[in-house]
C-alpha positions as CSV (number, residue, x, y, z in Angstrom):
1,M,-9.3,-18.8,57.5
2,P,-10.4,-15.8,55.6
3,F,-13.6,-17.9,54.7
4,A,-14.4,-18.8,58.2
5,R,-13.5,-14.9,59.2
6,Q,-16.1,-13.8,56.4
7,L,-18.8,-16.7,57.8
8,Y,-18.3,-15.5,61.4
9,A,-18.8,-12.0,60.5
10,H,-21.9,-12.9,58.6
11,A,-23.2,-15.5,61.5
12,L,-22.6,-13.4,64.4
13,P,-25.2,-10.3,64.0
14,C,-27.7,-12.7,63.3
15,L,-27.3,-14.6,66.4
16,L,-26.9,-11.1,68.6
17,S,-30.6,-10.1,66.8
18,M,-32.0,-13.5,67.9
19,T,-30.7,-13.3,71.3
20,L,-32.1,-9.9,71.7
21,W,-34.7,-10.1,69.8
22,S,-36.1,-13.3,72.4
23,T,-35.0,-11.3,75.1
24,A,-37.4,-8.3,74.0
25,T,-40.5,-9.9,72.5
26,I,-40.7,-13.6,74.0
27,G,-39.6,-12.4,77.5
28,L,-36.5,-14.7,78.1
29,P,-33.7,-13.0,80.1
30,A,-31.4,-15.9,81.0
31,L,-30.9,-16.0,76.7
32,A,-29.1,-12.8,77.0
33,Q,-27.9,-12.3,80.5
34,G,-24.2,-13.1,79.9
35,Q,-24.4,-13.1,76.2
36,R,-25.5,-9.8,75.0
37,L,-22.6,-7.7,76.0
38,S,-20.1,-10.1,74.5
39,L,-21.8,-10.5,71.5
40,E,-22.0,-6.9,70.9
41,F,-18.5,-6.3,71.6
42,S,-17.3,-9.1,69.2
43,Q,-19.7,-7.8,66.5
44,A,-18.5,-4.1,66.9
45,S,-14.4,-5.7,67.0
46,L,-16.1,-6.5,63.3
47,H,-17.7,-3.6,62.2
48,D,-16.4,-0.3,64.3
49,P,-14.6,1.7,61.5
50,E,-12.0,3.0,63.9
51,Y,-11.0,-0.4,65.3
52,Q,-10.7,-1.9,61.8
53,S,-8.5,1.0,60.9
54,A,-6.3,-0.2,64.0
55,I,-6.2,-3.3,62.8
56,A,-4.7,-2.1,59.4
57,Q,-2.1,0.4,61.4
58,R,-1.7,-3.1,63.2
59,D,-1.2,-4.8,59.7
60,G,1.0,-2.4,58.1
61,G,3.2,-2.0,61.6
62,V,4.0,-6.0,61.8
63,E,5.5,-5.9,58.0
64,S,8.3,-4.5,59.2
65,L,9.6,-7.6,61.1
66,E,9.5,-9.4,57.9
67,Q,11.5,-6.7,55.9
68,A,14.4,-6.8,58.8
69,K,14.4,-10.7,58.1
70,A,14.7,-10.0,54.4
71,A,17.6,-8.0,54.5
72,L,19.6,-10.7,56.4
73,L,18.9,-13.2,54.0
74,P,20.7,-13.8,50.0
75,Q,19.9,-11.5,48.0
76,I,19.6,-12.7,44.3
77,S,19.2,-10.8,41.2
78,S,19.5,-11.1,37.5
79,N,19.6,-9.0,34.3
80,L,19.0,-9.9,30.2
81,Q,19.6,-7.4,27.9
82,R,18.7,-7.9,24.1
83,S,19.3,-5.0,21.8
84,Q,20.3,-4.3,18.4
85,N,23.2,-1.6,17.5
86,N,24.9,0.5,15.5
87,T,28.4,1.2,16.0
88,D,30.7,3.7,14.3
89,S,34.7,3.7,14.8
90,R,37.4,5.4,14.4
91,S,41.1,4.1,14.6
92,Q,44.5,5.4,13.9
93,T,46.8,3.2,11.5
94,L,50.0,4.0,9.9
95,L,48.0,4.6,6.6
96,G,45.8,7.3,8.8
97,P,42.5,7.3,10.1
98,V,40.2,4.2,9.4
99,D,36.5,4.6,10.0
100,R,34.4,2.1,10.6
101,S,30.8,1.5,10.6
102,F,28.5,-1.6,11.9
103,D,24.7,-1.3,11.3
104,N,21.6,-3.4,12.9
105,Y,23.6,-6.1,14.6
106,P,22.8,-8.0,17.6
107,A,24.1,-8.4,21.0
108,M,22.9,-10.1,24.1
109,S,23.9,-10.2,27.6
110,A,22.7,-12.4,30.8
111,S,23.8,-12.0,34.2
112,L,23.0,-14.0,37.5
113,Q,24.2,-12.0,41.0
114,L,24.1,-13.6,44.6
115,R,25.0,-11.7,47.8
116,Q,24.7,-12.7,51.5
117,G,25.6,-10.2,54.3
118,L,28.4,-11.8,56.7
119,Y,28.8,-8.5,58.8
120,R,25.9,-5.9,58.8
121,P,25.5,-4.9,62.5
122,K,23.0,-2.2,61.1
123,S,21.0,-5.0,59.6
124,W,21.0,-6.8,62.8
125,A,20.0,-3.5,64.8
126,G,17.1,-2.8,62.2
127,L,16.1,-6.7,62.9
128,A,15.8,-6.1,66.8
129,Q,14.2,-2.6,66.0
130,S,11.3,-4.1,63.9
131,K,10.6,-7.0,66.6
132,A,9.9,-3.6,69.4
133,Q,7.9,-2.3,66.3
134,A,6.1,-5.2,65.7
135,E,5.3,-5.8,69.5
136,Y,4.4,-1.9,69.3
137,A,1.9,-2.4,66.6
138,E,0.3,-5.5,68.7
139,Q,0.0,-3.6,71.7
140,S,-1.3,-0.6,69.8
141,L,-4.4,-2.9,68.6
142,A,-4.3,-4.1,72.3
143,A,-5.2,-0.7,73.3
144,A,-7.6,-0.1,70.5
145,R,-9.7,-3.0,71.6
146,Q,-9.7,-1.8,75.1
147,D,-10.8,1.8,73.8
148,L,-13.8,-0.3,71.7
149,G,-14.7,-2.2,74.8
150,V,-14.9,1.3,76.6
151,R,-17.0,3.3,74.0
152,L,-19.5,0.4,74.0
153,M,-19.9,0.3,77.8
154,S,-20.0,4.1,78.0
155,T,-22.7,4.3,74.9
156,H,-24.6,1.5,77.5
157,A,-24.0,3.6,80.2
158,E,-25.5,6.7,78.6
159,W,-28.4,4.9,76.9
160,S,-29.8,3.5,80.2
161,A,-29.1,6.5,82.2
162,A,-31.1,8.7,79.5
163,S,-34.0,5.8,79.2
164,T,-34.0,6.0,83.3
165,A,-34.3,9.9,82.9
166,L,-37.0,9.7,79.4
167,K,-39.1,7.7,81.7
168,A,-39.1,10.1,84.5
169,S,-39.6,13.1,82.6
170,K,-42.6,11.7,81.0
171,E,-44.1,11.1,84.5
172,T,-42.9,14.4,85.9
173,I,-44.6,16.6,83.3
174,E,-48.0,14.5,84.0
175,I,-47.6,15.2,87.7
176,Q,-46.4,18.9,87.1
177,A,-49.3,19.4,84.5
178,R,-51.9,17.9,87.0
179,L,-49.8,20.3,90.1
180,A,-50.2,23.7,87.5
181,A,-54.2,22.8,86.8
182,Q,-55.0,22.3,90.4
183,V,-53.0,25.4,91.1
184,Q,-54.7,27.2,88.8
185,K,-58.2,26.2,90.0
186,Q,-57.0,27.5,93.4
187,F,-56.2,31.0,92.0
188,K,-59.4,31.5,90.3
189,A,-61.1,30.2,93.9
190,G,-58.8,33.1,95.4
191,D,-56.9,30.3,97.6
192,A,-53.3,31.1,95.4
193,T,-51.9,34.1,94.0
194,R,-50.7,34.8,90.7
195,T,-47.1,34.1,92.0
196,D,-48.2,30.1,92.6
197,V,-49.6,30.3,89.1
198,E,-46.3,31.1,87.4
199,V,-44.0,29.2,89.7
200,A,-46.3,26.0,88.9
201,Q,-46.2,26.9,85.1
202,A,-42.3,27.5,85.0
203,R,-42.0,24.0,87.0
204,L,-44.0,22.2,83.8
205,S,-41.8,24.1,81.2
206,Q,-38.9,22.8,83.2
207,A,-40.2,19.0,83.3
208,R,-40.7,19.2,79.5
209,S,-37.3,20.5,78.7
210,Q,-35.5,17.7,81.0
211,F,-37.8,15.2,78.8
212,A,-36.4,17.1,75.4
213,E,-32.8,16.5,76.9
214,A,-33.8,12.9,78.1
215,E,-34.7,11.9,74.5
216,L,-31.8,13.6,73.0
217,A,-29.4,11.9,74.7
218,F,-31.3,8.6,74.4
219,E,-31.6,8.8,70.5
220,N,-28.0,10.0,70.7
221,A,-26.5,6.9,72.7
222,K,-28.9,4.5,70.0
223,L,-27.4,6.0,67.3
224,A,-23.9,5.4,68.5
225,W,-24.8,2.1,69.8
226,I,-25.9,1.2,65.9
227,Q,-23.0,2.9,64.1
228,M,-20.5,1.0,66.5
229,T,-22.2,-2.6,66.2
230,G,-23.6,-2.2,62.6
231,L,-27.1,-3.6,64.6
232,S,-29.6,-1.5,62.6
233,G,-32.8,-3.4,61.3
234,L,-31.9,-7.0,62.2
235,M,-35.0,-9.4,62.0
236,G,-36.7,-5.9,62.8
237,L,-34.9,-5.7,65.4
238,N,-36.2,-2.7,68.0
239,P,-32.8,-2.5,70.3
240,Q,-33.5,-1.2,74.0
241,P,-30.7,0.1,76.6
242,F,-29.9,-2.3,80.0
243,S,-32.4,-1.7,82.7
244,L,-29.4,-1.3,85.6
245,S,-29.6,-2.5,88.7
246,A,-30.1,-0.6,91.4
247,R,-27.2,-2.0,93.0
248,L,-25.0,-2.0,90.2
249,A,-21.8,-0.4,92.0
250,D,-21.6,-3.0,94.6
251,H,-21.8,-6.4,92.4
252,L,-19.4,-5.0,89.3
253,P,-16.4,-7.3,88.8
254,L,-13.2,-6.5,90.9
255,A,-15.1,-3.1,92.3
256,H,-13.7,-3.7,95.8
257,A,-10.0,-3.8,95.0
258,N,-7.2,-2.0,96.1
259,L,-6.6,1.4,94.4
260,Q,-2.6,1.3,94.9
261,R,-2.7,-2.8,93.8
262,W,-4.8,-1.6,91.1
263,Q,-2.2,0.6,90.0
264,E,0.2,-1.0,90.1
265,A,-0.9,-3.9,88.2
266,A,-1.7,-1.3,85.6
267,R,1.7,-0.4,85.2
268,E,2.5,-3.8,84.3
269,Q,-0.5,-4.7,82.0
270,N,-1.9,-1.4,80.6
271,P,-1.7,-1.9,76.9
272,L,-0.5,1.7,76.0
273,L,2.4,1.4,78.4
274,R,3.6,-2.2,76.6
275,A,3.2,0.0,73.4
276,Q,5.6,2.6,75.1
277,R,8.3,0.4,76.8
278,A,8.4,-1.1,73.0
279,A,8.8,2.4,71.4
280,I,11.6,2.7,73.9
281,S,13.6,-0.8,72.9
282,S,12.8,0.4,69.3
283,A,14.5,3.9,70.0
284,K,17.6,1.9,71.3
285,E,17.9,-0.1,68.1
286,E,17.7,3.1,66.2
287,V,20.6,4.1,68.1
288,K,22.5,1.4,67.3
289,K,21.5,1.7,63.4
290,A,23.1,5.0,63.6
291,Q,26.2,4.0,65.3
292,A,26.8,0.9,63.0
293,E,27.5,3.6,60.0
294,H,30.3,4.0,61.6
295,L,31.3,0.4,61.4
296,P,32.7,-1.6,58.2
297,T,30.4,-4.5,56.4
298,A,31.4,-7.7,54.7
299,D,29.7,-9.5,52.2
300,L,30.0,-12.7,50.3
301,F,29.1,-12.3,46.6
302,A,29.1,-14.6,43.5
303,S,28.1,-13.9,39.9
304,R,27.8,-15.5,36.9
305,S,27.6,-13.5,33.2
306,Y,27.4,-14.1,29.4
307,S,27.2,-11.8,26.4
308,K,27.4,-12.3,23.0
309,S,27.9,-10.1,20.2
310,A,27.6,-10.2,16.3
311,M,29.5,-7.6,14.6
312,D,31.3,-7.8,11.7
313,N,34.7,-8.3,12.7
314,T,33.5,-10.3,15.9
315,I,30.7,-13.1,14.6
316,G,29.8,-15.3,17.3
317,T,32.2,-13.8,19.7
318,E,30.9,-14.9,23.5
319,Y,32.0,-14.3,26.8
320,R,31.4,-16.3,30.0
321,T,32.6,-14.8,33.3
322,A,32.2,-16.0,36.7
323,Q,33.1,-14.6,40.3
324,I,33.3,-15.3,43.8
325,G,34.6,-13.1,46.5
326,V,33.9,-10.8,49.8
327,Q,33.4,-7.5,49.4
328,V,34.5,-5.4,52.9
329,A,33.4,-1.7,53.0
330,V,34.9,0.7,55.3
331,P,33.4,4.1,55.7
332,I,35.9,6.6,56.4
333,F,34.3,10.2,56.3
334,A,30.9,11.6,55.6
335,G,31.1,15.0,56.6
336,G,30.0,14.3,59.8
337,A,26.2,13.3,59.0
338,I,26.5,10.1,60.9
339,N,27.6,12.2,64.1
340,S,24.4,13.9,63.7
341,I,22.3,10.9,62.8
342,I,23.3,9.3,66.1
343,R,22.9,12.4,68.4
344,Q,19.2,12.7,66.8
345,A,18.6,9.2,67.3
346,E,19.8,9.4,71.2
347,A,17.6,12.7,71.4
348,N,14.6,10.4,70.3
349,L,15.0,7.8,72.7
350,R,15.3,10.4,75.5
351,R,12.0,11.6,74.2
352,A,10.3,8.3,74.2
353,E,11.5,7.5,77.6
354,H,10.0,10.8,78.7
355,D,6.7,9.9,77.1
356,H,6.7,6.6,78.7
357,L,6.9,8.6,82.1
358,A,4.1,11.4,81.1
359,A,2.2,7.9,80.3
360,I,2.7,6.2,83.5
361,N,1.7,9.4,85.4
362,R,-1.4,10.3,83.1
363,L,-2.6,6.4,83.9
364,N,-1.8,6.8,87.6
365,L,-3.9,10.5,87.7
366,Q,-6.9,8.3,85.4
367,I,-7.2,5.4,87.5
368,D,-7.2,7.6,90.4
369,R,-10.4,9.5,88.9
370,D,-11.7,6.6,87.8
371,W,-11.7,4.9,91.3
372,R,-12.5,7.5,93.4
373,S,-15.7,8.5,90.7
374,L,-17.0,4.7,91.2
375,E,-16.7,4.8,95.0
376,A,-18.7,8.5,94.7
377,A,-21.1,6.5,92.7
378,K,-21.4,3.9,95.2
379,V,-22.0,6.3,98.0
380,E,-24.7,8.2,95.8
381,G,-26.3,4.8,94.8
382,T,-26.6,4.0,98.3
383,A,-27.8,7.4,99.6
384,Q,-30.7,7.4,96.5
385,R,-31.6,3.9,97.3
386,R,-32.2,5.2,100.7
387,T,-33.9,8.1,99.7
388,I,-36.3,5.8,97.4
389,D,-37.0,3.5,100.2
390,A,-37.9,6.4,102.4
391,L,-40.3,8.2,99.8
392,Q,-41.9,5.3,99.2
393,V,-42.7,4.8,102.5
394,V,-44.2,8.3,102.2
395,I,-46.0,8.0,99.1
396,E,-47.7,5.1,101.0
397,S,-48.4,7.2,103.9
398,A,-50.1,9.9,101.4
399,T,-51.9,7.3,99.9
400,R,-53.3,6.4,103.3
401,G,-54.3,9.6,104.4
402,L,-55.7,10.4,100.9
403,S,-58.3,7.8,101.6
404,A,-58.6,9.1,105.4
405,G,-59.0,12.8,104.4
406,I,-55.9,13.5,106.5
407,A,-53.9,14.2,103.0
408,T,-53.9,16.1,99.7
409,R,-53.1,14.6,96.4
410,Q,-50.8,17.5,96.0
411,D,-48.8,15.6,98.8
412,E,-48.8,12.7,96.9
413,D,-48.0,14.2,93.9
414,Q,-45.1,16.2,95.7
415,A,-43.6,12.8,97.3
416,N,-43.8,11.4,93.5
417,L,-41.8,14.1,92.2
418,Q,-39.0,13.9,94.5
419,L,-39.3,9.7,93.6
420,L,-38.7,10.4,90.3
421,N,-35.8,13.1,91.0
422,A,-34.4,10.0,92.9
423,S,-35.1,7.4,90.4
424,R,-33.1,9.4,87.5
425,D,-30.3,10.4,89.9
426,L,-29.9,6.7,90.7
427,G,-29.9,6.0,87.4
428,R,-27.2,8.2,86.7
429,A,-24.9,7.3,89.5
430,N,-25.1,3.8,88.1
431,A,-24.1,4.8,84.6
432,R,-21.6,6.8,86.4
433,A,-20.3,3.7,88.3
434,L,-20.7,1.4,84.9
435,A,-18.5,3.7,82.8
436,A,-15.7,4.3,85.5
437,W,-15.5,0.6,86.0
438,S,-15.2,-0.2,82.2
439,R,-11.9,2.6,82.2
440,L,-10.4,0.7,85.2
441,M,-10.3,-2.6,83.4
442,A,-9.2,-0.8,80.3
443,S,-6.1,0.3,81.8
444,L,-5.3,-3.5,82.8
445,G,-6.1,-4.5,79.2
446,A,-8.8,-6.7,80.8
447,L,-12.0,-5.6,79.3
448,N,-12.8,-8.7,77.2
449,E,-15.6,-10.8,76.4
450,A,-15.6,-12.7,79.8
451,N,-15.4,-9.7,82.1
452,L,-18.2,-8.0,79.9
453,S,-20.2,-11.1,81.0
454,E,-19.5,-10.9,84.5
455,A,-20.7,-7.1,84.1
456,E,-24.0,-7.9,82.2
457,A,-24.7,-10.5,85.2
458,A,-24.0,-7.4,87.8
459,I,-26.5,-4.8,85.4
460,S,-29.2,-7.8,85.2
461,K,-29.0,-8.7,88.8
462,P,-32.0,-8.0,90.8
């Protein structure tokens, strides 16, 4: 299994780079459709440091179950001692004290002990608690995986929106520069005022500022994608963002579900809530562990020991001892410490229960916010698409009017500027829809390779 995992970790980046390279250079969108996001998600799960940290935390959390099981199994220990001894002694006799000295004599002892718990309520509660802790670790990892998917999709959304804004800003700068030049000519001819010139220059500066912001957002999103997936420089790959579909918000999987049913499903399936419920179970078992300190314990024990000494007056003396029995320990008084531990465990249980309720409230609020954001993005997308359709008609009319001499180039440029703004706003609306959808799917714990493939189909749908 370790070898297979290493092989998969090395083969996956090459497979993804081949997919992206063929899509970008050869022009095979069918090869990447439905594959790129799922492959990136798999690669990110092998590379992203935050997710690797979550895996390590899970691996450490599940070990508590093995430790709890070990406490209920037989405990075997052995001891071996070999020494050289010096002994000085004094004894009283009828003739007075007698002193003896034994120098540099050997001694050896060995023992083997076996202990098996018969009645250990604290250990039983510890086993139940460790199961809850292992479940908590697994659900925490599942939540981290959903967070990884959200970060990947949010990065793609920002990257795509920045790409659209960057292209629009480039064209906007060209148009504003042309308009500023026209105004300058009109000013020299006496058909424009100094105010018109300053306004045109200000709009050109604003377009350049928007270009700089879009370029910064583009590079930041690209860097975040590289750091998350580790796909930098593979086969000379120049990664490019997705070109979001104009009707993306309407084609995302489960985009038309019911808000109330979504919240109900999330309360059952959300990994963070499942982890919180496991934390409550763990806190309950902690209370039982604390209460078990008042109860007696019983152990079965057996031992075998051997010792040998070679003093001058006890040459070759050997002892062999065997023991078997039941040991019962009954707590009597611990100064009130156990009662304090019980109260502390009960307080931690109340905290875990209230943390669970608070997590439900946060989840409901998050789903409501993301749902409304998705719906708002749909409405805005519809409005921007209609605006684009209308502006295309206006541009066509202006182009024909320009040929007929009833319209000016400035009219066409103004319509093109409005079209660029509408295209940029449509890209941002679709990006918000994609990010909100990913968070909604993560709330169900359903952000996986299959759903990402469906989302990619919606992204690429014309």
